[in-house]
N, CA, C and O atoms as CSV, one atom per row, in Angstrom:
chain,resi,resn,atom,element,x,y,z
A,1,MET,N,N,-4.424,21.931,88.899
A,1,MET,CA,C,-3.931,21.010,87.894
A,1,MET,C,C,-2.557,20.474,88.281
A,1,MET,O,O,-2.291,19.277,88.177
A,2,ALA,N,N,-1.702,21.366,88.720
A,2,ALA,CA,C,-0.352,20.958,89.112
A,2,ALA,C,C,-0.404,20.043,90.330
A,2,ALA,O,O,0.395,19.116,90.452
A,3,SER,N,N,-1.349,20.309,91.230
A,3,SER,CA,C,-1.442,19.470,92.421
A,3,SER,C,C,-1.947,18.069,92.060
A,3,SER,O,O,-1.567,17.080,92.687
A,4,ARG,N,N,-2.795,18.001,91.057
A,4,ARG,CA,C,-3.296,16.701,90.617
A,4,ARG,C,C,-2.180,15.872,89.976
A,4,ARG,O,O,-2.053,14.680,90.258
A,5,ILE,N,N,-1.379,16.492,89.123
A,5,ILE,CA,C,-0.240,15.813,88.505
A,5,ILE,C,C,0.773,15.423,89.573
A,5,ILE,O,O,1.364,14.345,89.516
A,6,SER,N,N,0.964,16.280,90.517
A,6,SER,CA,C,1.888,16.010,91.614
A,6,SER,C,C,1.389,14.835,92.455
A,6,SER,O,O,2.194,14.013,92.893
A,7,ALA,N,N,0.091,14.739,92.687
A,7,ALA,CA,C,-0.470,13.632,93.462
A,7,ALA,C,C,-0.312,12.312,92.706
A,7,ALA,O,O,0.019,11.286,93.302
A,8,ILE,N,N,-0.548,12.342,91.410
A,8,ILE,CA,C,-0.378,11.139,90.596
A,8,ILE,C,C,1.087,10.718,90.587
A,8,ILE,O,O,1.398,9.536,90.728
A,9,TRP,N,N,1.975,11.674,90.423
A,9,TRP,CA,C,3.408,11.381,90.408
A,9,TRP,C,C,3.853,10.793,91.746
A,9,TRP,O,O,4.644,9.850,91.775
A,10,ASN,N,N,3.361,11.331,92.831
A,10,ASN,CA,C,3.708,10.805,94.153
A,10,ASN,C,C,3.169,9.384,94.335
A,10,ASN,O,O,3.851,8.528,94.898
A,11,PHE,N,N,1.968,9.139,93.866
A,11,PHE,CA,C,1.392,7.794,93.949
A,11,PHE,C,C,2.233,6.800,93.161
A,11,PHE,O,O,2.550,5.716,93.649
A,12,LEU,N,N,2.598,7.185,91.916
A,12,LEU,CA,C,3.419,6.307,91.081
A,12,LEU,C,C,4.801,6.098,91.694
A,12,LEU,O,O,5.334,4.990,91.646
A,13,ALA,N,N,5.377,7.128,92.257
A,13,ALA,CA,C,6.708,7.015,92.866
A,13,ALA,C,C,6.647,6.139,94.113
A,13,ALA,O,O,7.583,5.388,94.385
A,14,HIS,N,N,5.587,6.224,94.854
A,14,HIS,CA,C,5.481,5.472,96.103
A,14,HIS,C,C,5.234,3.985,95.838
A,14,HIS,O,O,5.765,3.135,96.553
A,15,TYR,N,N,4.437,3.666,94.820
A,15,TYR,CA,C,4.084,2.277,94.513
A,15,TYR,C,C,4.708,1.777,93.206
A,15,TYR,O,O,4.126,0.931,92.527
A,16,LYS,N,N,5.888,2.293,92.850
A,16,LYS,CA,C,6.481,1.948,91.553
A,16,LYS,C,C,6.807,0.465,91.438
A,16,LYS,O,O,6.596,-0.125,90.378
A,17,TYR,N,N,7.310,-0.147,92.491
A,17,TYR,CA,C,7.649,-1.570,92.417
A,17,TYR,C,C,6.389,-2.435,92.334
A,17,TYR,O,O,6.350,-3.422,91.599
A,18,LEU,N,N,5.385,-2.062,93.077
A,18,LEU,CA,C,4.130,-2.799,93.026
A,18,LEU,C,C,3.498,-2.706,91.638
A,18,LEU,O,O,2.996,-3.700,91.114
A,19,ILE,N,N,3.522,-1.544,91.060
A,19,ILE,CA,C,2.956,-1.342,89.727
A,19,ILE,C,C,3.721,-2.162,88.686
A,19,ILE,O,O,3.111,-2.781,87.814
A,20,VAL,N,N,5.048,-2.168,88.773
A,20,VAL,CA,C,5.864,-2.940,87.834
A,20,VAL,C,C,5.581,-4.430,87.988
A,20,VAL,O,O,5.465,-5.140,86.989
A,21,VAL,N,N,5.470,-4.912,89.220
A,21,VAL,CA,C,5.190,-6.330,89.446
A,21,VAL,C,C,3.817,-6.708,88.910
A,21,VAL,O,O,3.678,-7.742,88.256
A,22,VAL,N,N,2.805,-5.896,89.172
A,22,VAL,CA,C,1.459,-6.188,88.692
A,22,VAL,C,C,1.416,-6.189,87.168
A,22,VAL,O,O,0.802,-7.075,86.573
A,23,ILE,N,N,2.044,-5.234,86.538
A,23,ILE,CA,C,2.071,-5.189,85.075
A,23,ILE,C,C,2.845,-6.382,84.517
A,23,ILE,O,O,2.433,-6.978,83.521
A,24,GLY,N,N,3.956,-6.730,85.149
A,24,GLY,CA,C,4.737,-7.901,84.706
A,24,GLY,C,C,3.959,-9.192,84.826
A,24,GLY,O,O,3.988,-10.017,83.913
A,25,VAL,N,N,3.258,-9.386,85.944
A,25,VAL,CA,C,2.448,-10.591,86.125
A,25,VAL,C,C,1.312,-10.621,85.111
A,25,VAL,O,O,0.981,-11.683,84.584
A,26,ALA,N,N,0.721,-9.482,84.838
A,26,ALA,CA,C,-0.361,-9.434,83.848
A,26,ALA,C,C,0.152,-9.806,82.460
A,26,ALA,O,O,-0.509,-10.542,81.726
A,27,ILE,N,N,1.311,-9.304,82.106
A,27,ILE,CA,C,1.860,-9.608,80.784
A,27,ILE,C,C,2.225,-11.080,80.680
A,27,ILE,O,O,1.864,-11.750,79.712
A,28,VAL,N,N,2.946,-11.584,81.686
A,28,VAL,CA,C,3.379,-12.978,81.634
A,28,VAL,C,C,2.201,-13.927,81.841
A,28,VAL,O,O,2.152,-14.993,81.228
A,29,GLY,N,N,1.267,-13.557,82.685
A,29,GLY,CA,C,0.164,-14.448,83.018
A,29,GLY,C,C,-0.935,-14.511,81.988
A,29,GLY,O,O,-1.589,-15.546,81.861
A,30,PHE,N,N,-1.164,-13.448,81.249
A,30,PHE,CA,C,-2.334,-13.423,80.378
A,30,PHE,C,C,-2.049,-13.034,78.933
A,30,PHE,O,O,-2.762,-13.483,78.035
A,31,LEU,N,N,-1.052,-12.233,78.681
A,31,LEU,CA,C,-0.858,-11.710,77.338
A,31,LEU,C,C,0.246,-12.400,76.551
A,31,LEU,O,O,0.239,-12.349,75.321
A,32,ASP,N,N,1.170,-13.028,77.207
A,32,ASP,CA,C,2.328,-13.627,76.565
A,32,ASP,C,C,1.960,-14.946,75.887
A,32,ASP,O,O,0.909,-15.521,76.171
A,33,ASP,N,N,2.823,-15.424,74.993
A,33,ASP,CA,C,2.599,-16.723,74.352
A,33,ASP,C,C,2.764,-17.870,75.331
A,33,ASP,O,O,2.234,-18.954,75.090
A,34,ASN,N,N,3.469,-17.671,76.407
A,34,ASN,CA,C,3.670,-18.689,77.436
A,34,ASN,C,C,2.804,-18.405,78.658
A,34,ASN,O,O,3.224,-18.681,79.782
A,35,SER,N,N,1.634,-17.872,78.469
A,35,SER,CA,C,0.772,-17.476,79.576
A,35,SER,C,C,0.127,-18.685,80.242
A,35,SER,O,O,0.203,-19.808,79.745
A,36,PHE,N,N,-0.501,-18.427,81.365
A,36,PHE,CA,C,-1.172,-19.493,82.100
A,36,PHE,C,C,-2.333,-20.068,81.292
A,36,PHE,O,O,-2.579,-21.273,81.329
A,37,ILE,N,N,-3.031,-19.231,80.579
A,37,ILE,CA,C,-4.162,-19.685,79.773
A,37,ILE,C,C,-3.680,-20.619,78.663
A,37,ILE,O,O,-4.261,-21.682,78.441
A,38,LYS,N,N,-2.613,-20.214,77.969
A,38,LYS,CA,C,-2.054,-21.070,76.922
A,38,LYS,C,C,-1.547,-22.379,77.524
A,38,LYS,O,O,-1.685,-23.444,76.921
A,39,ARG,N,N,-0.964,-22.291,78.708
A,39,ARG,CA,C,-0.442,-23.502,79.365
A,39,ARG,C,C,-1.575,-24.481,79.657
A,39,ARG,O,O,-1.422,-25.685,79.453
A,40,MET,N,N,-2.703,-23.975,80.131
A,40,MET,CA,C,-3.850,-24.841,80.395
A,40,MET,C,C,-4.372,-25.457,79.101
A,40,MET,O,O,-4.747,-26.630,79.081
A,41,GLN,N,N,-4.399,-24.676,78.019
A,41,GLN,CA,C,-4.838,-25.207,76.732
A,41,GLN,C,C,-3.886,-26.299,76.241
A,41,GLN,O,O,-4.326,-27.322,75.717
A,42,TYR,N,N,-2.592,-26.079,76.411
A,42,TYR,CA,C,-1.616,-27.084,76.006
A,42,TYR,C,C,-1.748,-28.350,76.847
A,42,TYR,O,O,-1.620,-29.455,76.319
A,43,ASP,N,N,-2.001,-28.206,78.148
A,43,ASP,CA,C,-2.182,-29.378,79.013
A,43,ASP,C,C,-3.407,-30.189,78.590
A,43,ASP,O,O,-3.366,-31.419,78.581
A,44,MET,N,N,-4.494,-29.503,78.239
A,44,MET,CA,C,-5.685,-30.202,77.775
A,44,MET,C,C,-5.409,-30.913,76.450
A,44,MET,O,O,-5.858,-32.039,76.235
A,45,GLN,N,N,-4.673,-30.251,75.571
A,45,GLN,CA,C,-4.333,-30.850,74.283
A,45,GLN,C,C,-3.434,-32.076,74.488
A,45,GLN,O,O,-3.592,-33.083,73.798
A,46,ILE,N,N,-2.502,-31.991,75.425
A,46,ILE,CA,C,-1.621,-33.123,75.711
A,46,ILE,C,C,-2.427,-34.302,76.235
A,46,ILE,O,O,-2.189,-35.440,75.832
A,47,SER,N,N,-3.372,-34.048,77.123
A,47,SER,CA,C,-4.175,-35.158,77.656
A,47,SER,C,C,-5.026,-35.797,76.554
A,47,SER,O,O,-5.189,-37.017,76.532
A,48,ASP,N,N,-5.566,-34.992,75.647
A,48,ASP,CA,C,-6.324,-35.541,74.521
A,48,ASP,C,C,-5.430,-36.401,73.622
A,48,ASP,O,O,-5.841,-37.466,73.160
A,49,LEU,N,N,-4.215,-35.929,73.381
A,49,LEU,CA,C,-3.298,-36.685,72.533
A,49,LEU,C,C,-2.841,-37.974,73.208
A,49,LEU,O,O,-2.623,-38.982,72.535
A,50,LYS,N,N,-2.694,-37.949,74.528
A,50,LYS,CA,C,-2.328,-39.178,75.249
A,50,LYS,C,C,-3.452,-40.205,75.160
A,50,LYS,O,O,-3.187,-41.398,75.011
A,51,GLU,N,N,-4.697,-39.758,75.249
A,51,GLU,CA,C,-5.825,-40.677,75.081
A,51,GLU,C,C,-5.839,-41.276,73.679
A,51,GLU,O,O,-6.107,-42.464,73.498
A,52,GLU,N,N,-5.546,-40.439,72.695
A,52,GLU,CA,C,-5.513,-40.915,71.316
A,52,GLU,C,C,-4.372,-41.922,71.114
A,52,GLU,O,O,-4.533,-42.910,70.398
A,53,ILE,N,N,-3.227,-41.668,71.744
A,53,ILE,CA,C,-2.103,-42.598,71.660
A,53,ILE,C,C,-2.483,-43.939,72.273
A,53,ILE,O,O,-2.183,-44.993,71.713
A,54,ALA,N,N,-3.144,-43.895,73.424
A,54,ALA,CA,C,-3.568,-45.144,74.077
A,54,ALA,C,C,-4.540,-45.918,73.189
A,54,ALA,O,O,-4.475,-47.145,73.110
A,55,LYS,N,N,-5.439,-45.196,72.522
A,55,LYS,CA,C,-6.396,-45.844,71.627
A,55,LYS,C,C,-5.673,-46.521,70.463
A,55,LYS,O,O,-5.989,-47.657,70.107
A,56,TYR,N,N,-4.706,-45.823,69.873
A,56,TYR,CA,C,-3.975,-46.396,68.748
A,56,TYR,C,C,-3.070,-47.543,69.182
A,56,TYR,O,O,-2.871,-48.488,68.418
A,57,GLU,N,N,-2.521,-47.482,70.386
A,57,GLU,CA,C,-1.709,-48.595,70.877
A,57,GLU,C,C,-2.569,-49.840,71.087
A,57,GLU,O,O,-2.139,-50.949,70.772
A,58,ALA,N,N,-3.771,-49.664,71.611
A,58,ALA,CA,C,-4.680,-50.805,71.779
A,58,ALA,C,C,-5.076,-51.375,70.420
A,58,ALA,O,O,-5.146,-52.591,70.246
A,59,ARG,N,N,-5.330,-50.505,69.479
A,59,ARG,CA,C,-5.692,-50.946,68.134
A,59,ARG,C,C,-4.529,-51.702,67.484
A,59,ARG,O,O,-4.727,-52.721,66.821
A,60,HIS,N,N,-3.317,-51.186,67.686
A,60,HIS,CA,C,-2.126,-51.837,67.140
A,60,HIS,C,C,-1.939,-53.219,67.758
A,60,HIS,O,O,-1.616,-54.175,67.052
A,61,ALA,N,N,-2.137,-53.333,69.055
A,61,ALA,CA,C,-1.995,-54.631,69.724
A,61,ALA,C,C,-3.028,-55.623,69.190
A,61,ALA,O,O,-2.706,-56.787,68.954
A,62,ASP,N,N,-4.253,-55.170,69.002
A,62,ASP,CA,C,-5.299,-56.048,68.464
A,62,ASP,C,C,-4.980,-56.476,67.036
A,62,ASP,O,O,-5.138,-57.645,66.683
A,63,ASP,N,N,-4.535,-55.537,66.226
A,63,ASP,CA,C,-4.196,-55.869,64.840
A,63,ASP,C,C,-2.985,-56.796,64.769
A,63,ASP,O,O,-2.934,-57.683,63.917
A,64,SER,N,N,-2.021,-56.601,65.649
A,64,SER,CA,C,-0.851,-57.491,65.686
A,64,SER,C,C,-1.268,-58.897,66.080
A,64,SER,O,O,-0.769,-59.873,65.520
A,65,ARG,N,N,-2.180,-59.010,67.044
A,65,ARG,CA,C,-2.668,-60.319,67.454
A,65,ARG,C,C,-3.379,-61.002,66.289
A,65,ARG,O,O,-3.174,-62.190,66.044
A,66,ARG,N,N,-4.210,-60.255,65.578
A,66,ARG,CA,C,-4.917,-60.825,64.421
A,66,ARG,C,C,-3.958,-61.246,63.319
A,66,ARG,O,O,-4.147,-62.287,62.690
A,67,LEU,N,N,-2.930,-60.441,63.084
A,67,LEU,CA,C,-1.956,-60.774,62.048
A,67,LEU,C,C,-1.210,-62.051,62.401
A,67,LEU,O,O,-1.000,-62.905,61.540
A,68,ASN,N,N,-0.809,-62.187,63.655
A,68,ASN,CA,C,-0.140,-63.424,64.073
A,68,ASN,C,C,-1.073,-64.621,63.939
A,68,ASN,O,O,-0.644,-65.713,63.568
A,69,GLU,N,N,-2.342,-64.412,64.241
A,69,GLU,CA,C,-3.317,-65.489,64.089
A,69,GLU,C,C,-3.457,-65.882,62.620
A,69,GLU,O,O,-3.557,-67.065,62.294
A,70,LEU,N,N,-3.464,-64.896,61.751
A,70,LEU,CA,C,-3.579,-65.186,60.317
A,70,LEU,C,C,-2.346,-65.908,59.787
A,70,LEU,O,O,-2.455,-66.753,58.899
A,71,LYS,N,N,-1.182,-65.582,60.324
A,71,LYS,CA,C,0.039,-66.231,59.866
A,71,LYS,C,C,0.093,-67.696,60.292
A,71,LYS,O,O,0.659,-68.533,59.588
A,72,ARG,N,N,-0.497,-68.002,61.444
A,72,ARG,CA,C,-0.397,-69.356,61.986
A,72,ARG,C,C,-1.549,-70.271,61.581
A,72,ARG,O,O,-1.352,-71.477,61.429
A,73,ASP,N,N,-2.736,-69.723,61.405
A,73,ASP,CA,C,-3.923,-70.566,61.245
A,73,ASP,C,C,-4.608,-70.290,59.903
A,73,ASP,O,O,-5.138,-69.196,59.710
A,74,PRO,N,N,-4.613,-71.241,58.980
A,74,PRO,CA,C,-5.301,-71.017,57.698
A,74,PRO,C,C,-6.822,-70.932,57.858
A,74,PRO,O,O,-7.499,-70.354,57.008
A,75,LYS,N,N,-7.354,-71.492,58.920
A,75,LYS,CA,C,-8.802,-71.382,59.164
A,75,LYS,C,C,-9.187,-69.937,59.456
A,75,LYS,O,O,-10.311,-69.532,59.160
A,76,ALA,N,N,-8.277,-69.149,60.032
A,76,ALA,CA,C,-8.562,-67.741,60.320
A,76,ALA,C,C,-8.716,-66.953,59.030
A,76,ALA,O,O,-9.557,-66.058,58.941
A,77,ILE,N,N,-7.910,-67.281,58.036
A,77,ILE,CA,C,-8.032,-66.618,56.728
A,77,ILE,C,C,-9.386,-66.938,56.118
A,77,ILE,O,O,-10.050,-66.059,55.570
A,78,GLU,N,N,-9.786,-68.177,56.210
A,78,GLU,CA,C,-11.081,-68.587,55.689
A,78,GLU,C,C,-12.220,-67.865,56.419
A,78,GLU,O,O,-13.190,-67.437,55.794
A,79,LYS,N,N,-12.099,-67.736,57.707
A,79,LYS,CA,C,-13.130,-67.060,58.505
A,79,LYS,C,C,-13.263,-65.593,58.096
A,79,LYS,O,O,-14.377,-65.095,57.937
A,80,ILE,N,N,-12.152,-64.906,57.926
A,80,ILE,CA,C,-12.188,-63.499,57.525
A,80,ILE,C,C,-12.742,-63.362,56.112
A,80,ILE,O,O,-13.520,-62.448,55.840
A,81,ALA,N,N,-12.350,-64.260,55.213
A,81,ALA,CA,C,-12.865,-64.199,53.845
A,81,ALA,C,C,-14.375,-64.395,53.834
A,81,ALA,O,O,-15.075,-63.747,53.054
A,82,ARG,N,N,-14.882,-65.269,54.678
A,82,ARG,CA,C,-16.327,-65.501,54.725
A,82,ARG,C,C,-17.065,-64.311,55.340
A,82,ARG,O,O,-18.110,-63.902,54.833
A,83,GLU,N,N,-16.529,-63.752,56.430
A,83,GLU,CA,C,-17.238,-62.684,57.145
A,83,GLU,C,C,-17.168,-61.343,56.422
A,83,GLU,O,O,-18.181,-60.658,56.278
A,84,ARG,N,N,-15.990,-60.974,55.974
A,84,ARG,CA,C,-15.827,-59.634,55.406
A,84,ARG,C,C,-16.152,-59.553,53.927
A,84,ARG,O,O,-16.766,-58.589,53.469
A,85,TYR,N,N,-15.742,-60.562,53.185
A,85,TYR,CA,C,-15.840,-60.487,51.736
A,85,TYR,C,C,-16.919,-61.402,51.160
A,85,TYR,O,O,-17.049,-61.513,49.941
A,86,PHE,N,N,-17.689,-62.053,52.021
A,86,PHE,CA,C,-18.808,-62.898,51.635
A,86,PHE,C,C,-18.399,-63.974,50.630
A,86,PHE,O,O,-19.157,-64.311,49.720
A,87,MET,N,N,-17.207,-64.500,50.808
A,87,MET,CA,C,-16.759,-65.592,49.951
A,87,MET,C,C,-17.352,-66.904,50.464
A,87,MET,O,O,-17.724,-67.026,51.631
A,88,LYS,N,N,-17.427,-67.862,49.573
A,88,LYS,CA,C,-18.051,-69.125,49.953
A,88,LYS,C,C,-17.355,-70.271,49.252
A,88,LYS,O,O,-16.613,-70.093,48.286
A,89,ALA,N,N,-17.621,-71.436,49.767
A,89,ALA,CA,C,-17.140,-72.642,49.092
A,89,ALA,C,C,-18.102,-72.950,47.943
A,89,ALA,O,O,-19.179,-72.360,47.857
A,90,ASP,N,N,-17.712,-73.873,47.065
A,90,ASP,CA,C,-18.527,-74.170,45.879
A,90,ASP,C,C,-19.894,-74.750,46.217
A,90,ASP,O,O,-20.864,-74.516,45.496
A,91,ASP,N,N,-19.975,-75.494,47.293
A,91,ASP,CA,C,-21.242,-76.161,47.615
A,91,ASP,C,C,-22.058,-75.403,48.663
A,91,ASP,O,O,-22.913,-76.007,49.312
A,92,GLU,N,N,-21.826,-74.117,48.847
A,92,GLU,CA,C,-22.526,-73.347,49.883
A,92,GLU,C,C,-23.337,-72.220,49.261
A,92,GLU,O,O,-23.051,-71.749,48.160
A,93,ASP,N,N,-24.344,-71.810,49.991
A,93,ASP,CA,C,-25.115,-70.619,49.645
A,93,ASP,C,C,-24.957,-69.621,50.777
A,93,ASP,O,O,-24.834,-70.013,51.937
A,94,ILE,N,N,-24.960,-68.327,50.451
A,94,ILE,CA,C,-24.797,-67.284,51.455
A,94,ILE,C,C,-26.096,-66.502,51.564
A,94,ILE,O,O,-26.673,-66.070,50.566
A,95,TYR,N,N,-26.531,-66.336,52.782
A,95,TYR,CA,C,-27.700,-65.508,53.072
A,95,TYR,C,C,-27.246,-64.378,53.980
A,95,TYR,O,O,-26.607,-64.622,55.004
A,96,ILE,N,N,-27.569,-63.148,53.614
A,96,ILE,CA,C,-27.177,-61.994,54.410
A,96,ILE,C,C,-28.427,-61.445,55.072
A,96,ILE,O,O,-29.390,-61.066,54.405
A,97,PHE,N,N,-28.393,-61.410,56.400
A,97,PHE,CA,C,-29.498,-60.865,57.184
A,97,PHE,C,C,-29.109,-59.488,57.683
A,97,PHE,O,O,-28.001,-59.278,58.177
A,98,SER,N,N,-30.021,-58.569,57.550
A,98,SER,CA,C,-29.753,-57.210,57.987
A,98,SER,C,C,-30.785,-56.829,59.048
A,98,SER,O,O,-31.972,-57.127,58.908
A,99,ASP,N,N,-30.326,-56.178,60.092
A,99,ASP,CA,C,-31.238,-55.736,61.134
A,99,ASP,C,C,-31.635,-54.275,60.968
A,99,ASP,O,O,-32.268,-53.697,61.852
A,100,GLN,N,N,-31.269,-53.681,59.849
A,100,GLN,CA,C,-31.633,-52.298,59.572
A,100,GLN,C,C,-33.034,-52.274,58.950
A,100,GLN,O,O,-33.338,-53.017,58.017
A,101,ILE,N,N,-33.853,-51.411,59.489
A,101,ILE,CA,C,-35.209,-51.265,58.962
A,101,ILE,C,C,-35.180,-50.232,57.851
A,101,ILE,O,O,-34.614,-49.152,58.018
A,102,GLY,N,N,-35.791,-50.559,56.713
A,102,GLY,CA,C,-35.806,-49.649,55.592
A,102,GLY,C,C,-36.563,-48.365,55.902
A,102,GLY,O,O,-37.546,-48.386,56.641
A,103,LYS,N,N,-36.116,-47.259,55.346
A,103,LYS,CA,C,-36.773,-45.981,55.579
A,103,LYS,C,C,-38.037,-45.888,54.724
A,103,LYS,O,O,-38.036,-46.222,53.539
A,104,GLU,N,N,-39.100,-45.431,55.351
A,104,GLU,CA,C,-40.335,-45.222,54.602
A,104,GLU,C,C,-40.318,-43.832,54.002
A,104,GLU,O,O,-39.943,-42.865,54.666
A,105,GLU,N,N,-40.717,-43.732,52.767
A,105,GLU,CA,C,-40.695,-42.440,52.086
A,105,GLU,C,C,-42.053,-41.796,52.068
A,105,GLU,O,O,-42.209,-40.700,51.530
């Protein structure tokens, strides 16, 4: 029994720096809040958010273009009123065509 404890103690004493480094890398690399795994998750989240930012910037540019068009051209207001809100002039009739097929019950 004493020889077994002595062998373990000698092993630990001989490789003490290696053991400390391996344990430190394991803690920092996998168990810590700033681990490599968390870093990869944060990088993926950042790339997703950058894509979302690009989408919203494109949407903002399109909406800004439409707003400027509405400010300059009264025909654009009329076009939007006809398309979105189904408004019409007094002498017109509106027909709405739908390409959706009704569900059979």
